[in-house]
C-alpha positions as CSV (number, residue, x, y, z in Angstrom):
1,M,91.1,145.0,97.5
2,E,93.5,142.3,98.1
3,N,92.4,139.1,99.8
4,T,94.2,138.8,102.9
5,L,92.5,135.5,104.1
6,Q,95.1,132.8,105.0
7,P,94.5,129.2,103.7
8,S,92.9,127.0,106.4
9,I,94.9,124.3,108.3
10,Y,93.1,121.6,110.0
11,K,93.8,119.4,113.1
12,S,92.2,116.4,111.5
13,P,90.1,115.6,108.5
14,L,87.1,115.4,110.8
15,S,86.1,119.1,110.0
16,P,83.3,119.4,107.4
17,N,85.3,122.3,106.1
18,F,88.2,120.0,105.3
19,W,85.9,117.9,103.0
20,R,84.5,121.0,101.4
21,E,87.9,122.2,100.5
22,A,89.0,118.7,99.5
23,T,86.1,118.1,97.1
24,G,86.4,121.8,96.0
25,E,89.8,120.8,94.4
26,L,88.0,119.0,91.8
27,Q,87.0,122.4,90.3
28,S,90.5,123.8,90.3
29,I,91.9,123.8,86.8
30,K,95.5,124.4,88.4
31,K,95.2,121.5,90.8
32,I,93.9,119.2,88.0
33,I,96.9,120.1,85.8
34,L,99.3,119.5,88.7
35,C,97.4,116.3,89.4
36,A,98.0,115.1,85.7
37,V,101.7,116.0,86.1
38,F,102.0,113.9,89.3
39,V,100.2,111.0,87.7
40,A,102.7,111.0,84.9
41,L,105.6,111.2,87.3
42,T,104.1,108.3,89.3
43,M,103.9,106.2,86.3
44,A,107.5,106.9,85.2
45,I,108.8,106.2,88.7
46,G,106.8,103.2,88.9
47,R,108.9,101.5,86.2
48,F,111.7,101.3,88.6
49,F,111.9,99.0,91.7
50,I,114.3,97.2,94.0
51,P,113.8,93.4,94.0
52,I,113.9,91.4,97.3
53,P,114.7,87.8,96.4
54,V,114.9,86.8,100.1
55,M,111.2,87.8,100.5
56,G,109.7,85.7,97.8
57,G,110.4,88.2,95.0
58,Q,108.7,91.2,96.4
59,R,109.8,94.5,95.3
60,I,110.3,98.0,96.8
61,Y,108.7,100.8,94.8
62,F,109.1,104.6,95.3
63,T,105.8,105.9,93.8
64,F,104.3,106.5,97.2
65,F,106.7,109.4,97.7
66,V,105.0,111.1,94.8
67,K,101.5,110.1,95.7
68,A,101.8,111.4,99.2
69,L,103.3,114.7,98.1
70,G,100.5,115.1,95.7
71,T,97.9,114.9,98.5
72,V,99.7,117.8,100.2
73,I,98.7,119.9,97.3
74,Y,95.3,118.7,96.1
75,G,94.0,116.4,99.0
76,P,92.5,112.9,99.3
77,V,89.6,113.2,96.8
78,V,91.6,114.4,93.9
79,G,94.5,112.4,94.8
80,G,92.5,109.1,95.2
81,I,90.7,109.4,91.9
82,A,94.0,110.4,90.2
83,S,95.8,107.2,91.5
84,A,92.9,105.0,90.4
85,V,92.9,106.6,86.9
86,G,96.6,106.3,86.7
87,D,96.5,102.6,87.6
88,I,94.1,102.0,84.8
89,I,96.1,103.9,82.3
90,G,99.3,102.2,83.4
91,A,97.7,98.8,83.1
92,L,96.7,99.7,79.5
93,L,100.1,101.2,78.5
94,F,102.4,99.1,80.5
95,P,100.6,95.8,81.2
96,T,102.4,93.4,83.4
97,G,99.6,90.8,83.6
98,P,95.9,90.7,83.5
99,F,94.1,93.7,84.8
100,F,92.4,93.3,88.2
101,I,90.2,96.0,89.7
102,G,91.4,95.2,93.2
103,Y,94.7,97.0,92.5
104,T,92.8,100.0,91.3
105,I,91.0,100.0,94.5
106,S,94.3,99.8,96.4
107,A,95.7,102.6,94.5
108,F,92.8,104.8,95.3
109,L,92.7,103.9,99.0
110,G,96.5,104.2,99.5
111,T,96.5,107.8,98.2
112,F,93.2,108.7,99.8
113,I,94.8,107.6,103.2
114,Y,97.8,109.9,102.6
115,G,95.5,112.7,101.9
116,L,93.6,112.2,105.2
117,F,96.8,112.7,107.1
118,F,98.6,115.4,105.0
119,Y,96.2,117.6,103.2
120,R,96.0,121.2,104.9
121,Q,97.5,119.9,108.1
122,K,100.7,120.4,110.0
123,I,102.9,117.4,109.0
124,T,104.6,115.7,111.8
125,I,106.7,112.5,112.2
126,F,103.7,110.8,114.1
127,K,101.2,111.7,111.1
128,I,103.8,110.3,108.6
129,F,104.1,107.2,110.6
130,M,100.4,106.7,111.1
131,A,99.8,107.3,107.4
132,K,102.4,104.8,106.2
133,F,101.4,102.4,108.9
134,T,97.8,102.4,107.8
135,V,98.8,102.0,104.1
136,N,101.4,99.2,104.8
137,I,99.1,97.3,107.0
138,F,95.6,97.6,105.5
139,V,96.4,98.4,101.8
140,N,99.8,96.6,101.2
141,I,99.5,93.6,103.5
142,F,95.9,92.9,103.9
143,L,94.2,94.1,100.6
144,G,97.3,93.0,98.6
145,S,97.2,89.5,99.9
146,L,93.5,89.4,99.3
147,W,93.8,90.4,95.6
148,I,96.5,87.7,95.1
149,Y,94.2,85.2,96.9
150,L,91.2,86.1,94.7
151,M,93.3,85.9,91.4
152,N,94.8,82.6,92.4
153,R,92.3,80.9,94.6
154,E,93.0,77.4,93.6
155,S,96.7,77.5,94.4
156,K,97.0,80.2,97.2
157,L,95.9,80.4,100.7
158,F,95.0,83.8,102.2
159,W,96.8,83.9,105.5
160,P,100.1,82.5,104.3
161,L,100.1,85.3,101.8
162,V,99.5,87.8,104.6
163,I,102.4,86.3,106.6
164,A,104.7,86.4,103.5
165,R,103.9,90.1,102.7
166,A,104.2,91.4,106.3
167,P,108.0,91.3,107.0
168,K,108.9,93.7,104.0
169,N,106.1,96.2,105.0
170,I,106.9,96.1,108.7
171,I,110.8,96.1,108.5
172,L,110.7,99.0,105.9
173,L,108.1,101.1,107.9
174,P,110.5,103.1,110.0
175,I,112.9,103.7,107.1
176,E,110.1,104.8,104.9
177,V,108.8,107.2,107.6
178,L,112.3,108.7,107.9
179,V,112.9,109.1,104.3
180,M,109.4,110.6,103.6
181,Y,109.9,113.2,106.4
182,L,113.2,114.2,105.0
183,F,111.8,114.2,101.5
184,F,108.9,116.4,102.6
185,S,111.2,118.8,104.6
186,M,113.1,119.3,101.4
187,I,110.6,119.5,98.6
188,I,107.7,121.2,100.3
189,P,109.5,124.5,101.2
190,I,110.6,124.8,97.5
191,M,107.1,124.1,96.2
192,R,105.8,126.9,98.7
193,K,108.3,129.3,97.1
194,M,107.0,128.2,93.7
195,K,103.4,129.0,95.0
196,V,102.4,125.2,94.4
197,I,101.5,125.0,98.0
198,D,99.6,128.0,99.6
199,Y,99.9,126.9,103.3
200,A,102.8,125.8,105.7
201,P,102.8,122.1,106.5
202,F,106.2,122.7,108.1
203,D,107.3,125.4,110.5
204,G,111.0,124.8,110.3
205,K,111.3,122.7,113.4
206,I,111.2,118.8,113.7
207,N,107.7,118.1,115.0
208,W,107.1,114.6,116.5
209,F,103.4,115.1,117.2
């Protein structure tokens, strides 16, 4: 008899069943294969960036689109682990400096946070904003500054680093939210038709909350 059960959609990640499903993705060969594809795609896209000379040489990367989309498919646990592994592999294959475990932690946490907001949930503009806000403030600004400080403790002060990194992450936040929403609204319906995503994060309308 055909299974007519519909995939679960949760209001928040506080449900025990949310975590049961999220950890269960580790046992799905299909999701692990998709995860590997997304890791490779992230590494390829990570080679491209836009420099911002007026902000102390900071750069705009586009890998967060792929990482966030991946968590819609396989959740925060698989996504976080995959980003950490991808960071280590990228450091080995394309080194840009000495390896530092702090950036691996940031890679894990950034993707993990996206999964908390996007996995098996209705995706709204508010959720995208909160996810990107959390990543930008906690991971990009605070942890990013902390890692630079720990690597250059003799020549760098912590709070000036925070102040220097804040403008880019705050100014770009509304743009990133809008572009991510448009990106999701175009890509996710296609992935649903391809049976890559088995639930409906969008209902065809613009949902603010």
